[in-house]
N, C-alpha and C positions, 0 to 999 in steps of 0.2 A: 493557537491552537497547536504550540510545539510542545512531543513527546519524545520521549526516547523510547526507541526502537531496536527492535534485532530479528532473527529468524523466528519467534515466538513461541508456546508452550505450545507442541502438537502433538504430545504425548497425556493430555489433560482432561481429553472434552467425558471421558467416562467420567469424571468428575463436576461435568457440567461448568467446565473453564472453556472459554472460545480462546484459539487461535492466536489473536494479538497478531503481533510483529508488522515489518515496515507494510506499509499497501503498496510501494512500486519495489517486488523483494530484488528485480534486477539492478536498480540504483543501487537499495543498500550492500548488494553485493559489491557492484563495482568500484563503491566508496571505499572497501574494505578490501580489495583486491591493491586499487591505485597505494594504497596506504601497507599494500602487504601485513597486513591484520591477521588475527587471527579468524576462522570461521565461528560466524557468533557474535560478534565485537558489536557489543553496540554502538548505534548513534544517534543524531540529535535527526526527527525528523518535523518538518515543517510546514504547515501546509497555507498557501493563498497570500501571508502578508509573514512575515519572519522579524528576530528577535534581533536588540544589540548585545552583545557579550565584550567582556573586559576579559582577558587571562594574564591568571596570576605568576603562571610557570612557563620556562619553553613547551612548545610540541610542532607538530604535524597534525595540518587538516587538510581535507577536499570537500567539491559540492560536487555532488550530482542529482540525475533526476530532473527537475524541471527547470525550465531559464531562467535565470534570477539578474541583476543585479545589485553586486554585493563590493564591499569596500573594506579594507581594513588600511585603517588609521585613515580614513577621508582616500583611499587612492582604489579606483575600481580592479578589481582581482576577475583573472578567468574561475571558467567552470570544469571542474574536471582536471587540475594541476594541483599539486602539494604545493599549500601554500605555509612556509613557515615561521611559527608564530614566535614572537619572541615576551619575554612579560612584560606588562603593561598594554600589549597590543588590546586595540578595538575592532574587532570585526559587527558589521550591519547587514542585514538584508533591505536591501531597500525598498523594491518592490518583485514582481513576481510579470514575465513575459510572455513565459507559455508550459503548460503545462499544471498540475495540482501541488506535487508533492515534491518538496527537496530536501535531501540529505545533507549533514555533513558527519565524515567520517574523522573520527580525531585518531593518532596515533596510540594503538593500547587498547582502545575501545573508551566509553564511557562504563563509569565503578558504580553505575548506581545498585538500589536491591534486587537480590540475586531471587525469583520464588519462581519454581516449578521449573527451573530451569531456563530462564527467559529474566533478563533484564524489561523487558514490554512493558509499557503504564496501559491500566487496566483501573479504570473505575471500579472498586468495590474486591479487587487483588491487590493491586500496590497505594501505599498511601497515600500516591499522587496521581491525578489523571494526565495535568498538562501538568506543565513549568509553567508559573507566575515570577514578576518581578522580582527579582530581589534574590532569586534559588541561586544555591552554590551548586555547580556539579564539579566531581571528581573523574579524573583522567589519571590512566599509568602509562608508560611504557612499555610492551611487552618487544622482544626482537623475532617472536616465532613468526615463521613464514606463513602466510593465505595459502591454504589449498582450494586453488578455483573448483567451482562447481559445474559440471560441466554442460548441464540442462542448462545453464546460463552463458556458458561460452556459445554459444551458437546464435544466439541474440545477435538483430543486429541495433550498432550503435544507436541508429536515430529511428526510433519506433511512434515517434510522437504524428508522425503523417499517415499512417493507414488507421482507417476507421473496421476495417474488418474483423471480427472477437469471434475465435473459435474456440467453435462449443461441441462437446459430445451430448450425444442422447440422455436426457434423467429415464429415474424408475417410470414416471408418470408419462414419460412422452406417446406410449401405445395408447393412452386414453384420447387422445387428439386425433381430430377429422383431418384428413389430409388436406383440405384448406386452410385451416389454423397449422398445421403442418408448415404449409407453403409459405405463409404469410408469415411466420414467425422467421425462414430462414430464408426468403427475397425481399421482404422491406426492412426498410432502414427504420430504425427505432432513435427517439431523442429522449437524451439525457433529462433527466427534470433537477428542479433544484431542490429533490428531496433528498439527500444524499447526505453521508458522512461515513464513518470506518466501520459501520457495521452495516449498509448497503447501499445502493445507487436503484431509485423508482426509475424510468423509463416510461415515458408519454402517453406512447399510441396503446389501445387497446385492444386484445383478441379474445371478443369475444365469444363466450364459452359456457356449459353448462356443469363445470365440472364440480364434484361437490368436494368439501375439503378431507384428506385424508387423516386414517391414525397416526399421534406425531411421531414423526419417523427422522433417522441424522440427517441433518444438512450441514455443509461445510462452506468455506470460501469457494465462490465459485457457483453455487448452485442458482440457480435460476428458479424460483418461483411465481408463478402464475395465479393472481387474487383473484377473489369473485369477482371484482370488477373490471379486469379483463389486464390490468396493468401488470405489465413482469415487474420483478425486483431482481437483482441481482444480488447477494450476497456478499460483501466483501470481509476482508478481515477481522475485523471485531463481530464477526456474526456470531447470533445464536447456537447451539451444539443441536439442536431440535426444533420442527417448524411442523404447521399442518396444512402450509398451501402445498398443490403438487407440485414433484421438481421434473419439471420439463427440460431442461438442459443443465446442463454444469458448463461454463467457461473452465476453459488447461487455463496454468499456472501462466504461458508465459502472455497469454494475451489477457488474462486478471490484471499483471502489469501495465501493459497497454489500456486498458481501461481503467484503471485507476488515476492516470493522467488526463484524461476527458476532462473537459467542464462543462456546465449547466447549457444547454442547447447545443450542443454538439452531436452529430448521429454517427451512428457505430451500426452495423449490418453482423447479423450473424452467420460464421460460415460453418455446415456440419463438418466435421469429420469422423 
């Protein structure tokens, strides 16, 4: 499930095209910042397991996000440090130890096809939806400096430890009873195995009698309440409209935190 990702297609939702982009935007930005890449440079995104890669020309790379065991020519290398790559080098992601999404930034970014202002893979938009064995990826060297994004600069370096997910009230929050609202903001929720780049299902149900709504806009971070009472948090590849009540919305920094949680881990919504 390795893909090419960047900031995503944030100006295409009126065409029905999802945002896409890196699941953990903070780790993605961090990789480009370390390499002094331009803002928006494309990275490789891997989940739970990674590929073995052979490099045909010199470059620099860095790994951020999930903690993983990674080797360069059979020797284990550190996370978050620039690795000097020579022609013929082989880099292998052995295993993930913590978190779900790992990013490999490369000097100048990956030069995959640009569609709608983004190189992010998405099935039906780009020709490929994931990297396959034998694929060749092209990369460039670009000396232009990366401009840090202030909203990410304030996030603590180690955000894996927190289980608090900050949320705003959603448009249909007002239709919930006080008891239902207290359950949503005071009780822990467990991440289900039913999750992917589109959304994360939560195991615990909030019993309700809310009706479905007329199809309305949804975004990455929208928390929908299903008829069964189980919430769904929409992630980066989420559809652009939906008919379930939108009870909460996860703020962007917490969406990065949530993306790195594994099935079985617990979270608590904190209203801001």
